[in-house]
MINU-64377 format. One line per field, with one value per residue (C-alpha): residue number from 1; residue in three letters; y, x, z. Coordinates in Angstrom, 3 decimals. Layout:
REM MINU-64377
seq	c(NUM | ...)
type	c(ala | ...)
py	c(Y | ...)
px	c(X | ...)
pz	c(Z | ...)
END
This chain:
REM MINU-64377
seq	c(1 | 2 | 3 | 4 | 5 | 6 | 7 | 8 | 9 | 10 | 11 | 12 | 13 | 14 | 15 | 16 | 17 | 18 | 19 | 20 | 21 | 22 | 23 | 24 | 25 | 26 | 27 | 28 | 29 | 30 | 31 | 32 | 33 | 34 | 35 | 36 | 37 | 38 | 39 | 40 | 41 | 42 | 43 | 44 | 45 | 46 | 47 | 48 | 49 | 50 | 51 | 52 | 53 | 54 | 55 | 56 | 57 | 58 | 59 | 60 | 61 | 62 | 63 | 64 | 65 | 66 | 67 | 68 | 69 | 70 | 71 | 72 | 73 | 74 | 75 | 76 | 77 | 78 | 79 | 80 | 81 | 82 | 83 | 84 | 85 | 86 | 87 | 88 | 89 | 90 | 91 | 92 | 93 | 94 | 95 | 96 | 97 | 98 | 99 | 100 | 101 | 102 | 103 | 104 | 105 | 106 | 107 | 108 | 109 | 110 | 111 | 112 | 113 | 114 | 115 | 116 | 117 | 118 | 119 | 120 | 121 | 122 | 123 | 124 | 125 | 126 | 127 | 128 | 129 | 130 | 131 | 132 | 133 | 134 | 135 | 136 | 137 | 138 | 139 | 140 | 141 | 142 | 143 | 144 | 145 | 146 | 147 | 148 | 149 | 150 | 151 | 152 | 153 | 154 | 155 | 156 | 157 | 158 | 159 | 160 | 161 | 162 | 163 | 164 | 165 | 166 | 167 | 168 | 169 | 170 | 171 | 172 | 173 | 174 | 175 | 176 | 177 | 178 | 179 | 180 | 181 | 182 | 183 | 184 | 185 | 186 | 187 | 188 | 189 | 190 | 191 | 192 | 193 | 194 | 195 | 196 | 197 | 198 | 199 | 200 | 201 | 202 | 203 | 204 | 205 | 206 | 207 | 208 | 209 | 210 | 211 | 212 | 213 | 214 | 215 | 216 | 217 | 218 | 219 | 220 | 221 | 222 | 223 | 224 | 225 | 226 | 227 | 228 | 229 | 230 | 231 | 232 | 233 | 234 | 235 | 236 | 237 | 238 | 239 | 240 | 241 | 242 | 243 | 244 | 245 | 246 | 247 | 248 | 249 | 250 | 251 | 252 | 253 | 254 | 255 | 256 | 257 | 258 | 259 | 260 | 261 | 262 | 263 | 264 | 265 | 266 | 267 | 268 | 269 | 270 | 271 | 272 | 273 | 274 | 275 | 276 | 277 | 278 | 279 | 280 | 281 | 282 | 283 | 284 | 285 | 286 | 287 | 288 | 289 | 290 | 291 | 292 | 293 | 294 | 295 | 296 | 297 | 298 | 299 | 300 | 301 | 302 | 303 | 304 | 305 | 306 | 307 | 308 | 309 | 310 | 311 | 312 | 313 | 314 | 315 | 316 | 317 | 318 | 319 | 320 | 321 | 322 | 323 | 324 | 325 | 326 | 327 | 328 | 329 | 330 | 331 | 332 | 333 | 334 | 335 | 336 | 337 | 338 | 339 | 340 | 341 | 342 | 343 | 344 | 345 | 346 | 347 | 348 | 349 | 350 | 351 | 352 | 353 | 354 | 355 | 356 | 357 | 358 | 359 | 360 | 361 | 362 | 363 | 364 | 365 | 366 | 367 | 368 | 369 | 370 | 371 | 372 | 373 | 374 | 375 | 376 | 377 | 378 | 379 | 380 | 381 | 382 | 383 | 384 | 385 | 386 | 387 | 388 | 389 | 390 | 391 | 392 | 393 | 394 | 395 | 396 | 397 | 398)
type	c(met | asp | ala | glu | asp | val | val | ala | thr | met | lys | arg | ile | leu | asp | pro | ala | thr | gly | ser | arg | ala | arg | thr | ser | leu | ser | met | val | glu | gly | val | ser | ala | ser | asp | pro | thr | thr | val | glu | phe | lys | leu | asn | ile | ser | tyr | ala | gly | phe | ala | asp | ile | phe | ala | asp | arg | gln | leu | arg | ile | val | ala | lys | asp | lys | leu | ala | glu | leu | ser | thr | gln | pro | ile | gly | thr | gly | pro | phe | met | phe | lys | ser | trp | ser | pro | gly | asp | arg | leu | glu | leu | val | lys | asn | pro | asp | tyr | phe | glu | lys | gly | leu | pro | lys | leu | asp | gly | ala | thr | leu | arg | ile | ile | pro | glu | ser | ala | ala | arg | met | ala | ala | leu | glu | ser | gly | ala | ile | asp | ile | val | trp | ser | met | pro | tyr | glu | ala | val | asp | lys | leu | lys | thr | ser | ala | thr | ala | arg | ala | asp | ser | val | ser | thr | pro | thr | trp | asp | gly | val | ile | leu | asn | asn | asp | arg | pro | pro | phe | asn | asp | val | arg | val | arg | lys | ala | leu | ala | leu | thr | ile | asp | lys | ala | ala | ile | val | glu | leu | ala | leu | phe | gly | gln | gly | glu | pro | thr | phe | ser | pro | ile | pro | pro | ser | his | pro | tyr | phe | asn | lys | ala | leu | lys | val | gly | ala | pro | asp | ile | ala | gln | ala | lys | lys | leu | leu | ala | glu | ala | gly | phe | pro | asn | gly | phe | asp | val | pro | met | gln | val | pro | gln | glu | arg | glu | gln | arg | val | arg | val | gly | val | ala | val | arg | asp | met | ala | arg | ala | ala | gly | ile | arg | ile | asn | val | glu | arg | val | pro | phe | ala | ser | tyr | thr | ala | asn | val | ala | gly | lys | ala | gln | ile | tyr | val | asp | gly | tyr | phe | ala | arg | pro | thr | ile | asp | thr | ala | ile | tyr | pro | phe | tyr | his | ser | ser | gly | ser | trp | asn | lys | gln | leu | trp | ile | tyr | lys | asp | ala | arg | val | asp | gln | leu | leu | asp | asp | ala | arg | lys | thr | asn | asp | glu | ala | ala | arg | lys | ala | ile | phe | glu | lys | phe | gln | ala | ile | ala | glu | glu | thr | val | pro | gly | ile | ile | ala | tyr | ser | ala | ala | his | val | asn | gly | val | ser | lys | lys | val | glu | gly | phe | lys | ser | thr | pro | met | gln | trp | leu | glu | leu | lys | ser | val | ser | ile | lys | pro)
py	c(128.314 | 130.759 | 130.873 | 127.847 | 125.684 | 126.587 | 126.590 | 123.370 | 121.827 | 123.367 | 121.769 | 118.857 | 118.626 | 120.045 | 117.256 | 114.005 | 111.579 | 112.684 | 111.129 | 114.298 | 114.643 | 118.805 | 119.158 | 119.628 | 122.407 | 123.619 | 123.539 | 126.664 | 127.371 | 127.490 | 128.208 | 129.223 | 130.754 | 132.776 | 136.334 | 136.798 | 134.668 | 136.442 | 136.224 | 133.233 | 134.420 | 132.341 | 132.478 | 131.310 | 130.474 | 131.764 | 134.380 | 132.737 | 135.029 | 132.208 | 131.369 | 132.222 | 130.262 | 126.917 | 126.913 | 126.531 | 123.155 | 120.236 | 119.141 | 122.438 | 123.022 | 123.465 | 121.206 | 121.790 | 121.690 | 119.607 | 116.956 | 116.079 | 112.803 | 112.050 | 112.944 | 109.576 | 108.245 | 111.212 | 113.992 | 117.402 | 120.640 | 123.983 | 122.402 | 122.477 | 119.056 | 117.113 | 113.538 | 111.691 | 107.550 | 105.405 | 101.681 | 100.575 | 99.485 | 100.453 | 103.841 | 107.837 | 109.255 | 112.918 | 115.529 | 118.955 | 121.720 | 123.622 | 126.341 | 127.036 | 130.423 | 130.305 | 131.206 | 129.236 | 126.440 | 123.221 | 122.995 | 119.061 | 117.516 | 115.092 | 113.254 | 109.341 | 108.209 | 104.910 | 102.113 | 100.210 | 98.237 | 98.050 | 100.413 | 98.684 | 98.126 | 101.944 | 102.872 | 100.552 | 101.920 | 105.453 | 104.845 | 102.696 | 106.156 | 104.050 | 106.579 | 110.332 | 110.925 | 108.552 | 110.586 | 109.981 | 107.450 | 105.051 | 106.776 | 104.511 | 104.838 | 108.513 | 108.180 | 105.666 | 108.111 | 110.029 | 108.833 | 107.705 | 109.395 | 108.859 | 110.384 | 112.884 | 113.130 | 116.105 | 116.681 | 119.124 | 120.150 | 119.445 | 119.874 | 116.077 | 114.410 | 111.000 | 110.577 | 108.153 | 108.454 | 108.282 | 107.827 | 110.670 | 109.146 | 105.478 | 104.661 | 105.003 | 107.559 | 110.171 | 110.371 | 113.173 | 111.954 | 108.612 | 110.339 | 112.857 | 109.233 | 107.617 | 111.476 | 111.211 | 107.961 | 108.480 | 110.203 | 111.629 | 112.194 | 108.548 | 107.820 | 110.349 | 108.308 | 104.827 | 105.389 | 108.448 | 107.401 | 110.816 | 112.726 | 114.490 | 117.000 | 115.879 | 117.915 | 118.686 | 120.538 | 119.692 | 122.825 | 122.059 | 124.113 | 125.647 | 127.500 | 131.430 | 130.195 | 127.562 | 128.318 | 128.359 | 129.097 | 125.384 | 122.594 | 118.643 | 117.414 | 114.789 | 111.699 | 111.162 | 107.805 | 108.836 | 111.627 | 108.876 | 106.830 | 108.611 | 110.163 | 106.425 | 105.995 | 109.123 | 107.711 | 104.390 | 102.661 | 101.917 | 98.912 | 100.069 | 98.431 | 96.281 | 98.105 | 96.645 | 99.509 | 99.028 | 100.296 | 99.473 | 97.134 | 98.236 | 100.980 | 100.142 | 103.708 | 104.070 | 100.220 | 101.223 | 103.657 | 101.665 | 99.578 | 102.763 | 103.418 | 100.293 | 99.550 | 102.978 | 102.685 | 99.634 | 101.192 | 103.098 | 99.961 | 100.544 | 96.959 | 97.692 | 94.744 | 95.730 | 95.025 | 94.869 | 95.674 | 95.618 | 99.217 | 98.780 | 97.970 | 100.240 | 103.236 | 101.229 | 99.030 | 101.872 | 105.422 | 106.428 | 102.758 | 101.583 | 103.300 | 103.983 | 103.428 | 105.201 | 106.655 | 109.971 | 112.856 | 114.658 | 118.221 | 120.651 | 123.611 | 126.212 | 126.952 | 126.050 | 123.344 | 121.587 | 122.097 | 122.863 | 119.341 | 117.655 | 119.838 | 121.692 | 119.378 | 119.522 | 118.386 | 116.001 | 114.382 | 115.420 | 112.778 | 109.586 | 109.966 | 111.324 | 112.942 | 115.694 | 118.265 | 121.437 | 124.614 | 127.038 | 125.507 | 125.685 | 129.307 | 130.076 | 128.063 | 129.869 | 133.559 | 132.054 | 131.636 | 135.919 | 137.847 | 138.588 | 139.921 | 138.606 | 138.718 | 138.056 | 134.752 | 133.933 | 134.190 | 132.146 | 129.020 | 129.352 | 129.802 | 126.965 | 124.901 | 125.748 | 124.081 | 121.070 | 120.513 | 120.610 | 118.477 | 116.416 | 115.037 | 112.537 | 112.207 | 113.802 | 112.817 | 114.450 | 116.437 | 114.497 | 115.548 | 114.655 | 113.227 | 112.628 | 110.677 | 112.443 | 111.663 | 114.221 | 114.493 | 116.540 | 120.053 | 122.606 | 120.214 | 120.996 | 118.906 | 120.964 | 120.679 | 119.857 | 116.927 | 117.769 | 116.483 | 119.612 | 118.981 | 122.175 | 123.657 | 120.592 | 119.787 | 116.693 | 117.141 | 115.176)
px	c(164.099 | 166.708 | 168.355 | 171.266 | 168.187 | 166.677 | 170.350 | 170.245 | 167.251 | 168.191 | 171.350 | 169.917 | 166.987 | 169.874 | 172.420 | 171.800 | 172.895 | 169.232 | 167.419 | 165.075 | 161.833 | 162.120 | 165.060 | 163.909 | 161.901 | 165.565 | 167.169 | 167.838 | 169.734 | 173.532 | 173.996 | 171.975 | 173.515 | 173.000 | 173.532 | 172.423 | 169.753 | 166.600 | 167.735 | 168.883 | 170.855 | 169.881 | 172.114 | 169.974 | 171.471 | 168.622 | 166.345 | 163.106 | 160.111 | 158.204 | 160.656 | 159.064 | 156.433 | 157.886 | 158.051 | 155.345 | 155.515 | 155.259 | 158.737 | 160.633 | 159.204 | 162.166 | 163.253 | 166.042 | 169.585 | 170.763 | 167.577 | 168.003 | 169.654 | 166.668 | 164.093 | 162.863 | 162.328 | 161.827 | 160.652 | 160.316 | 158.796 | 156.617 | 153.224 | 149.826 | 151.166 | 153.612 | 155.741 | 154.334 | 154.693 | 154.952 | 153.547 | 154.570 | 151.758 | 149.790 | 149.267 | 150.736 | 150.511 | 150.499 | 149.702 | 149.317 | 152.404 | 151.135 | 153.274 | 152.262 | 151.996 | 148.623 | 146.875 | 144.088 | 144.791 | 144.768 | 141.300 | 142.643 | 144.581 | 145.586 | 144.783 | 145.541 | 146.398 | 145.297 | 146.603 | 143.753 | 144.991 | 141.352 | 138.825 | 135.753 | 137.090 | 138.039 | 134.598 | 132.778 | 134.954 | 133.969 | 130.069 | 130.468 | 132.092 | 135.305 | 137.137 | 136.676 | 137.919 | 139.352 | 141.816 | 141.349 | 137.897 | 137.441 | 135.668 | 133.091 | 131.852 | 130.493 | 126.831 | 126.828 | 127.570 | 124.967 | 122.861 | 124.469 | 123.050 | 126.822 | 129.530 | 130.006 | 131.852 | 133.417 | 134.953 | 137.484 | 138.807 | 142.790 | 145.514 | 146.026 | 145.792 | 145.809 | 146.463 | 148.230 | 151.483 | 153.200 | 157.067 | 157.279 | 160.628 | 159.646 | 157.516 | 154.624 | 153.917 | 156.803 | 154.373 | 152.306 | 149.875 | 149.316 | 149.160 | 146.345 | 144.398 | 144.593 | 143.787 | 140.198 | 139.571 | 138.803 | 135.983 | 137.027 | 133.771 | 132.602 | 136.391 | 136.023 | 132.342 | 134.267 | 137.754 | 136.346 | 132.688 | 132.109 | 135.048 | 136.845 | 136.731 | 137.324 | 140.641 | 143.684 | 145.184 | 147.664 | 146.608 | 143.632 | 140.299 | 139.755 | 143.494 | 143.345 | 145.658 | 143.683 | 143.015 | 139.006 | 139.218 | 140.672 | 137.830 | 137.943 | 137.032 | 133.880 | 135.875 | 135.602 | 136.611 | 136.689 | 139.464 | 140.881 | 140.879 | 142.487 | 145.455 | 146.072 | 146.074 | 148.105 | 150.857 | 150.576 | 148.772 | 145.585 | 144.911 | 146.202 | 148.568 | 149.227 | 150.424 | 150.992 | 149.821 | 151.457 | 149.346 | 149.769 | 148.998 | 147.564 | 146.381 | 142.864 | 141.730 | 144.582 | 143.622 | 140.396 | 141.572 | 143.264 | 140.569 | 138.752 | 141.121 | 141.887 | 138.244 | 137.933 | 140.675 | 139.695 | 136.714 | 139.815 | 142.334 | 144.546 | 144.663 | 146.090 | 147.306 | 146.675 | 149.482 | 149.823 | 152.801 | 153.240 | 153.783 | 156.978 | 159.047 | 156.181 | 158.642 | 161.921 | 159.813 | 158.053 | 159.607 | 161.214 | 161.411 | 157.542 | 155.999 | 152.735 | 151.332 | 149.151 | 150.416 | 149.230 | 150.834 | 150.174 | 149.685 | 152.240 | 152.781 | 153.075 | 152.372 | 156.172 | 156.958 | 153.569 | 154.654 | 158.424 | 159.862 | 156.913 | 156.981 | 160.081 | 162.725 | 165.388 | 162.423 | 163.504 | 160.243 | 160.023 | 163.140 | 160.950 | 157.493 | 156.861 | 160.318 | 158.866 | 160.790 | 158.985 | 160.851 | 158.453 | 157.016 | 161.015 | 161.119 | 157.490 | 158.233 | 161.895 | 160.046 | 157.021 | 160.594 | 161.654 | 158.877 | 156.234 | 153.745 | 150.468 | 148.765 | 151.827 | 152.346 | 148.599 | 149.163 | 152.431 | 150.730 | 147.675 | 149.490 | 151.603 | 148.363 | 147.305 | 150.313 | 150.128 | 146.688 | 147.756 | 151.134 | 149.744 | 152.726 | 150.085 | 146.779 | 145.329 | 142.597 | 141.030 | 141.701 | 140.965 | 138.548 | 140.317 | 137.262 | 137.476 | 135.143 | 134.020 | 132.172 | 129.278 | 130.339 | 133.581 | 133.330 | 136.202 | 137.579 | 138.574 | 139.848 | 142.490 | 143.234 | 146.503 | 145.495 | 146.895 | 145.169 | 145.011 | 143.565 | 144.626 | 140.924 | 139.010 | 136.719 | 134.699 | 131.028 | 130.720)
pz	c(117.430 | 115.747 | 112.566 | 112.647 | 113.012 | 110.077 | 108.435 | 109.738 | 108.299 | 104.842 | 104.498 | 105.625 | 102.412 | 100.488 | 101.529 | 98.105 | 100.809 | 102.701 | 99.888 | 100.929 | 98.186 | 99.123 | 97.389 | 94.356 | 95.648 | 96.644 | 93.335 | 93.281 | 96.365 | 96.196 | 99.556 | 102.756 | 105.810 | 109.019 | 109.390 | 113.140 | 115.615 | 112.771 | 109.528 | 107.004 | 103.981 | 100.941 | 97.365 | 94.406 | 91.152 | 89.231 | 89.759 | 91.886 | 92.641 | 93.942 | 96.353 | 99.951 | 98.273 | 98.633 | 102.647 | 102.258 | 102.013 | 105.072 | 103.855 | 104.509 | 108.197 | 110.534 | 113.388 | 116.319 | 114.558 | 118.071 | 117.233 | 113.500 | 113.987 | 116.539 | 114.395 | 112.668 | 116.416 | 118.413 | 116.329 | 117.347 | 116.256 | 116.465 | 115.607 | 118.236 | 118.818 | 120.688 | 120.159 | 123.091 | 121.794 | 117.777 | 118.499 | 114.728 | 112.608 | 115.803 | 116.395 | 116.811 | 120.417 | 120.469 | 122.656 | 123.430 | 122.851 | 126.095 | 123.976 | 120.775 | 119.298 | 118.310 | 121.555 | 122.646 | 120.256 | 119.534 | 121.348 | 121.931 | 124.957 | 122.595 | 119.070 | 118.612 | 115.027 | 114.215 | 111.572 | 110.321 | 106.717 | 105.979 | 104.495 | 105.518 | 109.178 | 109.251 | 108.121 | 110.341 | 113.643 | 112.553 | 112.202 | 115.983 | 117.355 | 117.762 | 116.038 | 115.344 | 112.093 | 109.188 | 107.286 | 102.850 | 103.209 | 99.833 | 97.567 | 97.466 | 100.948 | 100.501 | 99.323 | 102.278 | 104.599 | 103.073 | 105.223 | 108.506 | 111.148 | 113.466 | 110.735 | 107.357 | 104.746 | 103.882 | 100.571 | 99.330 | 95.694 | 95.457 | 92.469 | 93.429 | 89.862 | 87.964 | 84.684 | 81.762 | 81.296 | 77.784 | 77.294 | 74.517 | 73.586 | 72.794 | 70.070 | 69.319 | 71.450 | 70.361 | 67.751 | 68.760 | 66.344 | 68.447 | 71.747 | 70.642 | 69.097 | 72.253 | 74.161 | 71.912 | 72.893 | 76.429 | 77.992 | 81.016 | 82.122 | 82.986 | 84.526 | 87.479 | 87.786 | 87.744 | 89.251 | 91.952 | 92.029 | 91.344 | 93.678 | 91.546 | 88.051 | 85.005 | 83.128 | 80.854 | 82.964 | 85.993 | 87.149 | 88.730 | 88.061 | 91.688 | 91.148 | 89.799 | 87.002 | 84.984 | 81.858 | 81.431 | 77.707 | 76.867 | 77.741 | 78.188 | 74.814 | 74.125 | 72.547 | 68.626 | 68.092 | 63.955 | 64.163 | 66.758 | 63.618 | 61.776 | 63.107 | 64.228 | 60.206 | 59.437 | 61.735 | 60.365 | 62.540 | 59.783 | 61.923 | 65.279 | 67.821 | 70.618 | 74.282 | 77.096 | 79.930 | 83.513 | 86.468 | 89.908 | 92.054 | 95.386 | 93.986 | 92.864 | 91.741 | 89.647 | 88.622 | 87.725 | 85.956 | 83.856 | 83.257 | 81.874 | 79.302 | 77.458 | 77.140 | 75.645 | 73.529 | 71.592 | 69.556 | 68.014 | 67.347 | 70.162 | 72.113 | 75.475 | 78.219 | 81.268 | 83.578 | 87.545 | 88.677 | 92.605 | 94.075 | 96.027 | 92.803 | 90.354 | 89.586 | 89.813 | 86.544 | 84.701 | 85.428 | 82.374 | 80.583 | 80.166 | 76.906 | 78.788 | 82.508 | 85.177 | 87.602 | 89.763 | 91.719 | 95.150 | 95.355 | 95.988 | 97.434 | 94.907 | 90.966 | 90.081 | 92.087 | 91.090 | 87.200 | 86.491 | 87.278 | 85.777 | 82.107 | 81.923 | 79.500 | 82.846 | 85.103 | 87.221 | 87.143 | 83.674 | 83.045 | 85.058 | 83.687 | 79.500 | 78.703 | 77.488 | 75.397 | 73.596 | 73.772 | 74.287 | 77.943 | 78.892 | 77.976 | 79.261 | 82.792 | 83.336 | 82.644 | 85.221 | 87.633 | 87.482 | 87.124 | 90.406 | 88.662 | 88.924 | 85.932 | 84.190 | 85.784 | 85.110 | 81.192 | 81.102 | 82.689 | 80.508 | 77.593 | 79.179 | 79.474 | 76.019 | 74.354 | 76.516 | 75.588 | 72.165 | 72.409 | 74.857 | 76.857 | 78.920 | 79.677 | 82.536 | 83.780 | 86.696 | 89.465 | 92.331 | 95.594 | 98.928 | 101.329 | 104.606 | 106.745 | 109.931 | 113.464 | 113.980 | 117.692 | 115.921 | 115.226 | 113.502 | 111.194 | 107.478 | 104.990 | 102.978 | 99.453 | 100.222 | 102.146 | 105.822 | 108.795 | 110.892 | 114.097 | 115.832 | 115.772 | 116.072 | 119.225 | 120.444 | 121.609 | 124.355)
END
């Protein structure tokens, strides 16, 4: 790998025709070039203190410049394993990379990633010993593994969140009093139990409780139906209102969130009709259009990529979600990009969380745990907050 590989990879991601989701992470890049075989120069259009951090994103990993056209069928990289074969709908086979740069790794000679569509079949295969790891096992199966002789659940906190997306640009949720009223009806601790079977933490923030920038001075509030009704009356809805809420049909976890919110909001007079929408067309049907819907977002590698696109008024995800505009938030997030001082950045993001809690662009219900099912013969495996499947340190007991 040399600088030209880096340049080719970055240009591919930056090209709109590629359609890379990682392009958002490089929005500050105006140009990229190689000055010598080991030096890459990036020209940025803004001051961006955390630029080096964004390369922790798996979607920004470097690939060989002469293999870009073959990437979808013959992937190549610098990781611990190499591509062997791919059977669509069945399995991906990997073999050990003998030239991997970390001495003694990987420990396995290879790995097979199988596709087993039914969650019950996956768990049965794990407990029978037919497979060694179930990536992202169903939350409802965690308790059963507590008494299993052959497998265990391995859990880690993550920045991944689910919540209620409110369109701040359309009635009735363009009124902050209505948004606050809905938030006051929701028992987030109960939703963690109902939607995640207890595998998560109730929160108010897209910054997870485990993060050093989490604002510990703010607390998850208890439901207050009387105050919710008062705010609705002030907003012109003394008798509440009816509203349709979309949920992704094949994402049962989020369906459970929607049903729980519907049932909780009813006490304040907010009458929600839950509509299941096929996931394949979900974003096209709801993004920037629906008044209220349930969605969620996976962990991002940096605090800026997790917050700026979602809450800055110019943010690409914000324009598809809540269409939220607050000049104070814009200024804070712009300032955060410019400072390297950790204490200053922490203070900035704590202020951001306080404003977001006050203005309720949407309702973050919880920070979800990532849980993998693991055979008790497996050693060296750890679940990761980014939900990546890390196998380089794994070995299997006889």
